[in-house]
C-alpha positions in Angstrom: 0.0 0.0 0.0 1.2 3.5 -0.8 2.0 6.0 2.0 0.2 9.3 2.0 3.4 11.0 0.7 3.7 8.6 -2.2 0.1 9.1 -3.2 0.6 12.9 -2.8 3.5 12.6 -5.2 1.1 11.1 -7.8 -1.6 13.8 -7.6 0.6 16.9 -7.4 2.0 16.5 -10.9 -1.6 16.1 -12.2 -2.3 19.6 -10.8 0.8 20.9 -12.6 -0.3 19.3 -15.8 -3.8 20.9 -15.5 -2.1 24.3 -15.2 0.1 23.5 -18.2 -2.9 22.5 -20.2 -4.5 25.8 -19.5 -1.4 27.6 -20.8 -1.3 25.5 -23.9 -4.5 26.7 -25.4 -5.0 25.5 -28.9 -3.3 22.2 -28.2 -5.3 19.1 -27.2 -5.2 18.8 -23.4 -4.3 15.5 -21.8 -7.1 13.4 -20.6 -7.3 12.1 -17.1 -6.3 8.6 -18.4 -3.3 10.0 -20.3 -2.1 11.8 -17.2 -2.7 8.8 -14.9 -0.7 6.6 -17.3 2.1 9.1 -17.7 2.5 9.5 -14.0 2.3 5.7 -13.4 5.0 5.1 -16.0 7.2 7.9 -14.7 7.3 6.1 -11.4 8.1 2.8 -13.1 4.9 1.1 -11.8 2.9 -1.5 -13.7 -0.8 -1.3 -13.8 -0.9 -4.3 -11.5 1.3 -2.5 -8.9 -0.7 0.7 -8.8 -4.0 -1.2 -8.9 -2.9 -3.2 -5.9 -1.8 -0.1 -4.0 -5.2 1.5 -4.3 -7.2 -1.7 -4.0 -8.8 -1.9 -7.5 -8.4 -4.5 -10.3 -5.8 -4.0 -13.0 -8.7 -4.1 -15.5 -10.3 -1.1 -13.7 -7.1 0.9 -13.9 -6.7 -0.1 -17.6 -10.2 1.2 -18.3 -9.4 4.5 -16.6 -6.2 4.9 -18.6 -7.9 4.1 -21.9 -10.8 6.4 -21.1 -13.4 3.6 -21.2 -14.4 4.6 -17.7 -13.5 7.0 -15.0 -12.8 6.3 -11.3 -15.5 7.0 -8.7 -14.9 9.7 -6.1 -13.5 7.2 -3.6 -10.9 6.0 -6.0 -9.9 9.6 -7.1 -9.3 10.3 -3.4 -7.2 7.1 -3.1 -5.1 8.3 -6.1 -4.7 11.7 -4.5 -3.2 10.5 -1.2 
């Protein structure tokens, strides 16, 4: 399981990317799934590793990254910790 600091390290870059997306008007902003995948890969984690840390299936995480579905509020909070 991830510590609070580790989860915080996941969500803070997402906030930065949101700010960057606002500055890059005219370019296609990253989707939540693209951001999640980029952050996961930047940390060298597999989908299975991250899914285990936030107590979801690898398939659920894959769907979030592909845009086929979005996490519920509880899972967004888990990602933000």
